[in-house]
Structure formats: structure tokens, C-alpha cells
N, C-alpha and C positions, 0 to 999 in steps of 0.2 A: 542147233542148226545155223549152218552157215550162210553168211550173206550170199544175195544174188552175184552181187560185185566183189571182188577181194580187191580194196584197193587201199587201204591205209598201212602202208608199209607191212602186209602179211606175207609177202611173197616178194623175194629179192633176186636179183641176177648174181653172178661172183663179183660184180664191183659193189655189191651193195644198194644198188639203184632198186626202187622201187618197181616191181611189174606188176599191172593191173588184169585182172581175169574175170570174166563175166559167164554166169552160169548159161550152160547149153541145154542141159536136159537132166531130170531127175527122175529114176524109176525104181520100185520099190525100196533095195538097200544100195543104191548105187547114184553117183552124180558125175557129171563131166562138167568142167569149165574150159574155157578159151581164152587165150591170150588177147586182150581187145585190140592191139595192135597187129597182130597176126595177118601174114598174107594167105590168101585162099589155098594156095598152092605149096605153103609151109606151115601147116598147123602145127600150133604149141599147145598142148592139153595137159589138163589137172584132171585125174581121175580118181574117185575115192569110192570104196567099195567095202561091205560087209558080208560076211557069210557066219552063219550060226549052225554048230552041229551037236549031236548028242543031246541029253537031258540029265535034269539032277545036277547031280555033282562031276557028271561028265560031260559038262555043257561047256563049249569053246566057242570063242568069235575070232574069226581071221578077218582083219582088218588091213585094207590095203590103201597108199597113198601113193600116186604113181604120176610123174611127169613124162611126158613123151614131146620130143621137139623134132620137127624134121628141118634140116638143114642141107644146103648144096655140099655135096662132096668137095673138098679142096684138094683132093687128087684128081679125080676127073670131074670139073666142075658141070656136067652133063647131067650127073646122077644125085637124086636126092637121097639122102639116108635120113635115118630115124634113131636118135639117142633115147634112151629109157633110164629112169632112175626111179627106184620105189622102196618104201618100206613096209614089212608086212609086220604086223602084232598079232603074234597067236596066243590068246589069252584064255585060262582055264577059268571063264565067269562063274561058271556053275560051284566052283571049289572056293572062290574069294568073296569076301562080305564086302571090301572095299578097292578101290583102284591104286592104291598106295604103291603096292610091288610094282605093278604094270607102270607106273611113272617113273619109279625108280630104274626099271630095264630100259624106258624110253630114255631117260636121261642119261644112260651110259651111253648108247647109240648115239646120242646126239651129241654129247661132248666128245666123244671119241672122233666123230667126223669133222667136228667143228671148232676145235681148239690142237693146240699144241703143247705138251706138257704140263706145266703148272698153269697155264694160262686161263684167264678166266673171262677173256674177250671172246666173244662168238666171232668167227671168221668164215665169210662166205667166197673166199679166194681160192678154195681148194687147198689150201696148205696145212688145214688140220690133219693130224696123223693118220686118223681113219680116211680120210679123204684123199690124202696122198698116196696111200695103199690101193685105192680104187682107181685111181686115175694111172698111177704108173703100172699097176700089175704088181706092186712089191707086196712082200711079206714082212 
């Protein structure tokens, strides 16, 4: 279970600076956190949600970690816009005895987004190979 306050370098911005989030609500298989310093008119939220379907060997769990941040448009500064980034892990939990392969696939995604080439340093600045493709619309 996550702490009610995420404040020990658990979440960082693109400069690598810690951002602190406080739990707002939890219900059933989902929870929501808010950036502690967010402006009421510009929410910055973290949402985590799980959904299980199927039974036996066909049982699957779909887990989502999602950030939504509302900012003012830089084109028309009177309009708020929302940016969303999220990861979905669709896991065949009924057919696996351990999470090893789930962790391997998640590591593939994390390393593609946060590193360049042979680098082993995690980058938060959007220069990782996968992050660049997402930010620029590149292939």
C-alpha cells in the first residue's frame, strides 16, 4: 500500500526535482493523489486504478498509473489545458505464478522512456529514446 503522502523522491519533475503528492481519496481498487502545492484552479493529479477480469487461467489484471496536469495554454493564455500521461499494465495473472515477466516488460518500458542508447542513468528530462518519440510524435 502506498503512503498517504508521496514525499521521499518518489515523484520527480523533468528537472529531477521532487514533487510531493497527498492522497485525496481511495475507493475499491482506485486512489487519487494531488500535488500538495497545486493551485485549486490548476489540478495536478496522480490516479492509480486496477480492474480484474476473467477467472482461472484466463484471469487478467489491468492496472493504470496516470498523471493529469492542468496548465494555462501558452498560445491563448486564457484557456486551461490538461496534459495526461499514463502507463497500463495488462497482466495475465491467472496464468503466471510470479511477477518476474511482468517486471521484465515494465523494465523494458521504463528503460526505453528514461534512457538513451547504452546509458544506464535514468533521465527525467524527456531525452530518453522513447520519451523523445512521445514528445515529438516521432517514429
